[in-house]
VOGU-3710 file (C-alpha; in Angstrom, 3 decimals, decimal comma):
1> xxxxxxxxxx> 10,155/21,344/-24,065  7,455/19,128/-25,513  3,949/19,859/-24,229  2,942/17,378/-21,514  -0,352/16,520/-23,227  1,550/15,074/-26,176  3,572/12,721/-23,967  2,537/9,055/-24,079  0,195/8,091/-21,237  1,287/5,192/-18,987
11> xxxxxxxxxx> -1,507/3,593/-16,966  -0,725/2,869/-13,318  -2,197/-0,425/-12,085  -1,917/-0,620/-8,300  -1,926/-4,039/-6,632  -1,180/-2,952/-3,049  -4,442/-4,525/-1,891  -3,730/-7,862/-3,602  -0,034/-8,569/-4,164  0,993/-6,084/-1,471
21> xxxxxxxxxx> -1,165/-7,753/1,154  0,474/-11,083/0,330  3,623/-9,840/2,077  4,112/-11,821/5,290  2,396/-9,964/8,143  0,753/-7,351/5,887  -2,876/-8,360/6,402  -5,321/-5,453/6,434  -8,669/-5,051/8,137  -11,453/-4,755/5,564
31> xxxxxxxxxx> -12,093/-1,144/6,603  -8,414/-0,326/6,126  -8,625/-1,786/2,620  -11,477/0,627/1,917  -9,360/3,512/3,187  -6,407/2,502/1,019  -8,640/2,060/-2,026  -10,128/5,507/-1,502  -6,656/7,029/-1,088  -5,468/5,301/-4,280
41> xxxxxxxxxx> -8,395/6,732/-6,227  -7,588/10,233/-4,952  -3,952/9,593/-5,873  -5,045/9,060/-9,457  -4,232/5,416/-10,186  -5,961/4,002/-13,257  -6,626/0,472/-11,959  -7,003/-0,823/-8,403  -6,555/-4,576/-8,043  -8,815/-5,082/-5,049
51> xxxxxxxxxx> -8,014/-8,709/-4,266  -8,467/-12,389/-5,062  -12,211/-13,056/-4,424  -11,987/-16,853/-4,672  -9,436/-17,003/-1,841  -11,925/-16,561/1,020  -15,288/-15,111/1,973  -13,537/-12,163/3,636  -11,561/-11,436/0,467  -14,742/-11,607/-1,631
61> xxxxxxxxxx> -16,522/-9,191/0,700  -13,609/-6,730/0,604  -13,453/-6,704/-3,210  -17,216/-6,259/-3,433  -17,226/-3,315/-1,011  -14,286/-1,666/-2,775  -16,150/-2,076/-6,070  -19,101/-0,173/-4,630  -16,862/2,563/-3,204  -14,661/3,418/-6,196
71> xxxxxxxxxx> -16,214/5,661/-8,853  -13,411/6,711/-11,236  -10,716/4,018/-11,278  -11,145/0,532/-12,727  -11,499/-2,185/-10,058  -9,905/-5,547/-10,908  -10,397/-8,980/-9,362  -7,667/-11,603/-9,758  -8,759/-15,081/-10,869  -7,033/-18,327/-11,736
81> xxxxxxxxxx> -7,770/-19,962/-15,087  -10,850/-21,635/-13,618  -14,498/-20,983/-14,385  -15,355/-21,061/-10,688  -12,738/-18,374/-9,965  -13,978/-16,191/-12,803  -17,594/-16,467/-11,645  -16,548/-15,497/-8,122  -14,429/-12,617/-9,385  -17,212/-11,259/-11,585
91> xxxxxxxxxx> -19,712/-11,479/-8,726  -17,337/-9,346/-6,637  -16,671/-6,578/-9,204  -19,758/-6,540/-11,408  -21,250/-3,564/-9,534  -18,119/-1,454/-9,962  -18,324/1,623/-12,174  -15,479/0,121/-14,247  -15,021/-3,612/-13,507  -12,166/-5,776/-14,758
101> xxxxxxxxxx> -11,620/-9,540/-14,597  -7,913/-10,357/-14,305  -6,973/-13,955/-15,164  -3,559/-15,574/-14,941  -1,831/-18,785/-16,008  1,853/-19,681/-15,861  3,570/-20,168/-19,228  7,220/-20,908/-18,412  8,508/-24,481/-18,960  9,334/-24,962/-15,280
111> xxxxxxxxxx> 5,811/-23,923/-14,199  4,076/-25,947/-16,896  5,990/-29,099/-16,009  6,277/-28,961/-12,238  3,373/-26,804/-11,014  0,591/-27,203/-13,561  1,700/-30,529/-15,078  0,332/-29,627/-18,516  1,845/-29,206/-21,976  1,916/-26,072/-24,127
121> xxxxxxxxxx> -1,126/-27,007/-26,210  -3,213/-27,532/-23,083  -2,070/-24,156/-21,731  -3,084/-22,427/-24,973  -6,526/-24,029/-24,859  -6,987/-22,999/-21,220  -6,014/-19,420/-22,069  -8,369/-19,286/-25,025  -11,344/-20,900/-23,237  -11,187/-18,924/-19,996
131> xxxxxxxxxx> -10,475/-15,587/-21,637  -13,503/-16,051/-23,902  -15,662/-16,973/-20,915  -14,484/-13,939/-18,914  -15,125/-11,696/-21,903  -18,688/-13,027/-22,106  -19,180/-11,488/-18,649  -17,039/-8,344/-18,710  -15,943/-5,929/-21,429  -12,579/-5,409/-19,675
141> xxxxxxxxxx> -10,453/-8,559/-19,328  -6,774/-8,732/-18,472  -4,710/-11,867/-18,999  -1,384/-12,368/-17,211  1,209/-14,857/-18,427  2,813/-15,776/-15,120  6,621/-16,101/-15,246  6,638/-14,517/-18,695  10,301/-13,530/-18,456  11,318/-17,205/-18,228
151> xxxxxxxxxx> 9,013/-18,223/-21,077  10,467/-18,713/-24,595  9,457/-15,720/-26,717  7,887/-17,840/-29,442  5,514/-19,604/-27,056  4,807/-16,374/-25,163  3,729/-14,719/-28,413  1,536/-17,715/-29,228  -0,111/-17,478/-25,797  -0,596/-13,734/-26,225
161> xxxxxxxxxx> -2,263/-14,256/-29,614  -4,648/-16,794/-28,070  -5,685/-14,410/-25,285  -6,024/-11,464/-27,653  -8,133/-13,418/-30,147  -10,379/-14,606/-27,297  -11,120/-11,034/-26,243  -8,465/-9,909/-23,738  -8,179/-6,122/-23,584  -4,930/-6,066/-21,563
171> xxxxxxxxxx> -2,013/-8,494/-21,870  0,311/-8,592/-18,877  3,855/-9,978/-18,981  5,111/-10,397/-15,401  8,649/-10,847/-14,182  7,139/-13,032/-11,470  10,364/-14,055/-9,734  12,347/-10,877/-10,347  14,772/-12,669/-12,680  14,982/-10,299/-15,650
181> xxxxxxxxxx> 17,301/-7,381/-16,331  16,207/-4,207/-18,183  17,646/-5,226/-21,564  15,683/-8,491/-21,431  12,465/-6,666/-20,578  12,929/-4,438/-23,607  13,619/-7,452/-25,829  10,542/-9,308/-24,573  8,105/-6,402/-25,022  9,594/-5,509/-28,406
191> xxxxxxxxxx> 9,230/-9,122/-29,564  5,616/-9,309/-28,408  4,711/-6,049/-30,122  6,312/-7,241/-33,362  4,892/-10,774/-33,362  1,331/-10,507/-32,056  -0,994/-9,131/-34,767  -3,523/-6,664/-33,391  -1,500/-6,020/-30,225  -1,993/-2,274/-30,729
201> xxxxxxxxxx> -5,684/-2,768/-29,846  -4,804/-3,909/-26,311  -2,838/-2,500/-23,401  0,536/-4,153/-22,876  1,386/-4,400/-19,176  4,297/-5,508/-17,010  4,339/-6,641/-13,385  7,895/-6,713/-12,033  9,176/-8,144/-8,766  12,236/-6,851/-6,966
211> xxxxxxxxxx> 14,220/-9,992/-6,093  17,363/-8,586/-7,741  16,512/-4,958/-6,976  15,591/-4,132/-10,575  11,777/-3,967/-10,486  11,536/-0,228/-11,169  14,270/-0,289/-13,812  12,642/-3,274/-15,529  9,234/-1,578/-15,511  10,579/1,603/-17,073
221> xxxxxxxxxx> 12,577/-0,369/-19,649  9,393/-2,173/-20,669  7,569/1,142/-20,964  10,331/2,447/-23,239  9,801/-0,613/-25,430  6,086/0,149/-25,756  4,325/-1,160/-22,636  1,324/1,011/-21,797  0,546/-0,168/-18,248  2,861/-0,633/-15,263
231> xxxxxxxxxx> 1,725/-2,712/-12,286  3,144/-1,673/-8,921  2,465/-1,208/-5,210  2,779/1,641/-2,720  6,209/1,455/-1,050  6,996/-1,581/-3,217  5,415/-4,046/-0,767  4,611/-7,533/-2,005  5,713/-11,138/-1,927  9,376/-11,870/-1,172
241> xxxxxxxxxx> 11,386/-8,719/-2,038  8,250/-6,926/-3,189  7,054/-5,243/-6,372  8,005/-2,203/-8,396  7,306/0,772/-6,122  4,589/3,100/-7,400  6,384/6,191/-6,114  9,626/5,220/-7,853  7,953/4,427/-11,174  5,865/7,610/-11,187
251> xxxxxxxxxx> 8,638/9,958/-10,082  11,078/8,275/-12,462  8,737/9,053/-15,357  8,108/12,596/-14,137  11,691/13,484/-13,226  13,176/12,009/-16,415  10,455/13,193/-18,757  13,247/14,395/-21,035  14,237/10,750/-21,499  10,936/8,872/-21,394
261> xxxxxxxxxx> 8,486/11,339/-22,985  5,758/9,714/-20,906  3,273/10,829/-18,294  0,892/9,401/-15,711  -2,283/10,775/-14,146  -0,903/10,424/-10,613  -1,298/13,476/-8,356  2,275/13,323/-7,117  1,685/15,739/-4,236  -0,347/12,967/-2,575
271> xxxxxxxxxx> 2,348/10,302/-2,852  3,942/10,894/0,550  0,660/10,802/2,466  -0,471/7,581/0,768  2,961/6,077/1,452  2,627/6,924/5,141  -0,929/5,567/5,234  0,084/2,173/3,832  3,213/2,017/5,988  1,163/2,677/9,123
281> xxxxxxxxxx> -1,543/0,163/8,279  0,763/-2,778/7,498  3,279/-1,836/10,191  6,340/-1,711/7,928  8,581/1,243/8,739  10,299/2,548/5,640  14,118/2,437/5,554  15,541/5,985/5,875  17,256/5,594/2,491  14,105/4,374/0,686
291> xxxxxxxxxx> 13,958/6,055/-2,708  11,524/8,991/-3,013  9,654/8,565/0,307  12,406/7,608/2,778  13,228/9,938/5,688  16,650/10,739/4,226  15,513/11,134/0,610  15,870/14,928/0,844  18,445/15,199/3,659  21,961/16,463/2,931
301> xxxxxxxxxx> 24,584/15,622/5,556  27,841/16,223/3,704  29,199/19,766/4,050  29,901/20,101/0,342  26,396/18,849/-0,445  24,853/21,323/1,989  26,832/24,169/0,439  25,653/23,182/-3,033  22,001/22,919/-1,995  22,108/26,315/-0,300
311> xxxxxxxxxx> 23,559/27,849/-3,462  21,140/26,037/-5,793  18,912/23,123/-4,796  19,273/21,591/-8,251  22,919/20,765/-7,438  21,845/17,731/-5,410  18,030/17,632/-5,515  16,600/16,222/-8,745  13,071/16,636/-7,374  11,518/18,775/-4,679
321> xxxxxxxxxx> 10,018/17,413/-1,442  6,925/19,447/-2,358  6,548/17,366/-5,523  5,498/14,359/-3,449  3,826/16,250/-0,602  6,478/15,998/2,115  5,335/18,385/4,893  7,552/21,267/5,910  8,729/20,598/9,456  8,081/24,072/10,820
331> xxxxxxxxxx> 6,245/25,584/13,809  2,928/26,952/12,713  0,363/27,072/15,546  0,419/27,528/19,290  -1,701/26,047/22,046  -3,889/29,163/22,003  -4,783/28,829/18,321  -8,479/28,321/17,601  -10,318/25,674/15,629  -10,658/27,946/12,588
341> xxxxxxxxxx> -6,887/28,427/12,322  -6,396/24,674/12,850  -8,877/23,861/10,084  -7,259/26,340/7,651  -3,824/24,871/8,311  -5,055/21,332/7,626  -6,512/22,488/4,327  -3,184/24,120/3,437  -1,415/20,822/4,224  -3,679/18,992/1,798
351> xxxxxxxxxx> -6,120/17,330/4,204  -9,812/17,226/3,321  -11,618/16,644/6,604  -15,303/16,811/7,395  -16,432/19,206/10,139  -16,996/16,145/12,347  -13,410/15,021/11,795  -12,073/18,491/12,614  -14,143/18,455/15,806  -12,686/15,052/16,702
361> xxxxxxxxxx> -9,040/15,916/16,048  -8,927/19,482/17,390  -8,993/18,393/21,067  -6,143/15,971/20,305  -4,174/18,837/18,789  -4,808/21,002/21,894  -3,661/18,158/24,123  -0,529/17,762/21,997  0,156/21,519/22,114  -0,107/21,437/25,904
371> xxxxxxxxxx> 2,484/18,638/26,076  4,957/20,011/23,528  6,701/23,367/23,389  6,829/23,271/19,605  4,348/21,546/17,309  5,616/20,793/13,823  3,871/19,822/10,636  5,425/16,397/11,078  3,658/16,145/14,443  0,343/17,039/12,815
381> xxxxxxxxxx> 0,861/14,435/10,097  1,515/11,847/12,814  -1,545/13,000/14,763  -3,726/12,630/11,672  -2,197/9,338/10,563  -5,371/7,654/11,774  -7,793/10,020/10,066  -8,222/7,595/7,178  -8,853/4,686/9,538  -11,838/6,019/11,462
391> xxxxxxxxxx> -13,991/3,297/9,898  -12,401/0,667/12,163  -14,728/0,289/15,124  -13,235/0,810/18,568  -14,472/-2,008/20,764  -12,007/-1,125/23,515  -10,403/2,264/24,244  -7,729/3,179/26,773  -9,260/5,038/29,717  -6,318/5,224/32,101
401> xxxxxxxxxx> -3,110/3,435/33,099  -0,724/3,330/36,018  2,599/1,510/36,173  5,290/0,831/38,724  8,625/-0,746/37,830  11,868/-1,793/39,474  14,664/-3,446/37,478  13,140/-6,528/35,763  9,788/-6,446/37,556  6,799/-4,225/36,814
411> xxxxxxxxxx> 3,114/-3,860/37,617  0,506/-2,225/35,371  -3,045/-1,175/36,233  -4,945/-0,743/32,952  -8,456/0,666/32,573  -10,375/0,144/29,331  -13,726/1,533/28,230  -16,074/-0,945/26,547  -19,849/-0,834/26,025  -20,148/2,347/28,094
421> xxxxxxxxxx> -18,416/0,806/31,120  -14,880/0,993/32,489  -13,039/-2,239/33,308  -9,708/-2,404/35,138  -7,063/-5,084/35,628  -3,636/-5,203/37,283  -0,935/-7,559/35,986  2,776/-8,011/36,526  5,421/-8,540/33,881  9,078/-8,291/32,959
431> xxxxxxxxxx> 8,646/-4,559/32,326  5,936/-1,873/32,058  5,085/-2,730/28,442  4,899/-6,477/29,093  2,717/-5,942/32,170  0,444/-3,539/30,277  0,001/-5,933/27,353  -0,835/-8,786/29,716  -3,456/-6,640/31,465  -5,073/-5,797/28,116
441> xxxxxxxxxx> -5,181/-9,500/27,210  -6,854/-10,267/30,529  -9,415/-7,474/30,125  -10,321/-8,494/26,562  -10,251/-12,240/27,254  -7,788/-12,802/24,417  -4,407/-14,464/24,078  -3,137/-12,910/20,881  0,516/-13,544/20,035  2,824/-10,524/19,866
451> xxxxxxxxxx> 4,581/-10,848/16,503  6,346/-7,493/16,332  6,726/-4,367/18,458  8,499/-1,193/17,360  9,022/2,293/18,747  10,034/5,301/16,668  10,409/9,011/17,263  8,213/11,096/14,977  10,188/14,307/15,475  13,245/15,534/17,373
461> xxxxxxxxxx> 13,705/16,671/20,953  12,937/15,267/24,386  9,242/16,049/23,952  9,042/14,348/20,550  6,003/12,279/19,686  6,582/8,554/20,016  5,029/6,212/17,471  4,443/2,622/18,569  3,613/-0,201/16,167  2,271/-3,525/17,415
471> xxxxxxxxxx> 1,588/-6,576/15,261  -0,584/-9,313/16,772  -1,517/-12,758/15,471  -4,581/-14,851/16,242  -3,611/-18,272/17,702  -6,568/-19,890/15,888  -5,893/-19,031/12,247  -2,624/-17,086/12,311  -4,326/-13,938/10,979  -2,241/-10,855/11,761
481> xxxxxxxxxx> -3,244/-7,244/12,327  -1,196/-4,130/13,009  -2,057/-1,341/15,433  -0,409/2,049/15,790  -0,346/4,493/18,683  0,897/8,098/18,905  1,774/9,935/22,122  4,525/11,951/23,796  4,514/9,072/26,329  5,907/5,955/24,648
491> xxxxxxxxxx> 4,152/3,629/27,111  0,803/5,224/26,333  1,558/4,961/22,603  2,397/1,261/23,067  -0,815/0,512/24,946  -2,925/2,327/22,352  -1,203/0,413/19,544  -1,856/-2,926/21,285  -5,530/-2,068/21,821  -5,933/-0,964/18,194
501> xxxxxxxxx> -4,478/-4,242/16,909  -6,731/-6,175/19,300  -9,813/-4,319/18,054  -9,000/-5,210/14,451  -8,503/-8,909/15,173  -11,748/-9,065/17,130  -13,615/-7,732/14,087  -12,046/-10,140/11,599  -14,319/-12,898/10,394
//
C-alpha cells in the first residue's frame, strides 16, 4: 500500500462555531465556544472559523478571545463584502498566531438579481476591491462565492480570477443550498481548475450543505476533482439540514484511502469525544443511526451479522470503534478504588486533566460508585462531559430538593446556593419537574421560557445514569442556552440542567 506521507493532504476547515451555531437553538455561551475551539485544535483541524465579528459585540468578543487561545490552527473571521465588516473581522483575529479574513459574496443569478440587486460587472468589482483591501491587512485571505453551484461556470471562473488576482489565498465554492449532486461538484471544480490561471497557487475549497443528504458525498467528490480544503462541522450541525459532517468526511477519507489516496491531520481517536462535547453544549441528541458517531454505528442486532462479526469483525465493521475513540463499556473500578487508580484510568481513556480537575471529579465518581453497582466507561464519559465546560461560572448551584406528588399535582422545595448563602423556595406545579423549574425561576428572579426538555439514559439497567437536557430562551432577546445534568435520579438531573442553562443566560451580554 502507498505510504501515507505521499497521500495528498486535505485541509479540514471547521465552521462549527460559525455556521454550526446558526442552527436554530444552537447558541453557545462564550466560554463554551472557547472549549469547543480548544477541542478542535486538539482534534487537529487546520482552520477554525470562529464567527462573524460584525454581527454583534458578543460575537466580536468571542472571535477575539478564540484568536488569543488558539496557537496551531488558523483562526478565520467571516466578513461580508464590506470594508466595515473586514475592518471588524481583522480587529478580531489580528492577534491570532495564524489569522485569516474570510470574505463572501453571492454570485448566482438569483442572488445577484433578488438579494444583492447588482449586475455581474458590479459583483466582479466588489470581489476585486474587497479582496485587495483584505489582503492589505492579512496575508491569508479566503474568498467564498456564495451559491457557487447555481452560478454559471463561465462567470464563476471570472469571479475566481478576480479574487485570485486581487490576492486571495483560498477560493471557496459553496453548495450553499445543498442543491448539487456529486457529478456536478466534480464538473465545477474541474472547470475552475482548468479555467483559472494560477489556481494551483491557492487552496480550492468547498462548503457543502445537506439539504438533499449529499453534503459528505459532494465534499469528497470535489476533493477527488482537486479541491484541497473541505469545510464542515462537528456532527454536521448548521443552517437548515446542516453541513457536511466532519466525522463523516474524515473517516470517509481514512476508511477509503484505497480510493481517495488522501489524508487529513485529524486525530481520529478524539472524534467521538468532540462529537459528544458539541452535542451536549448545543443540546442536540444524535440519532442512533448517525453515521460514524451514532449510538448504533457499531451495534449488530441481526443474528447473521453477529455471527459474522464474532468470526471476523471485518465482515460487517469497515472501521473500528477505537478508531474514533468510542469508550469500551466495561466495568473497571469499584467504589473502593483510590484517586491514583481513577487518575490512571482517565489517562488511559484519553482525558488530560489537571490535578485540580481530578480532585474535583473524584468525589463525584465516588458518589456515583456508591449509587451504582457497576460503573462503566460510558458512565465515566457522561460524568466528565462537563470537564471541558468548567469555565462557565456557576452563579447558582443546587443545594437540596424535596418533592411530593399526587396524580397531576406536585410540590417542590428547592434550595440553591448563591454568593455563599442558601436560598429556598417552595412552588406547586403540574408535576415534580414543573414545580421544581418554577421554584428555580422564583429563586433566581427570572422568567426564562422552556424551549426544550429531554431525558435520556446514559447506560443500561435500573440504576443507569439519567442525562437531562434543558433549553431555555430569554424573553427579552430570544437568546437560547442549553444546560445538561447527569444523575442516577432523573429529577435531580433535570434540576441541575435547568440551573446550568439559567447560569449561562444570566452571563450573556
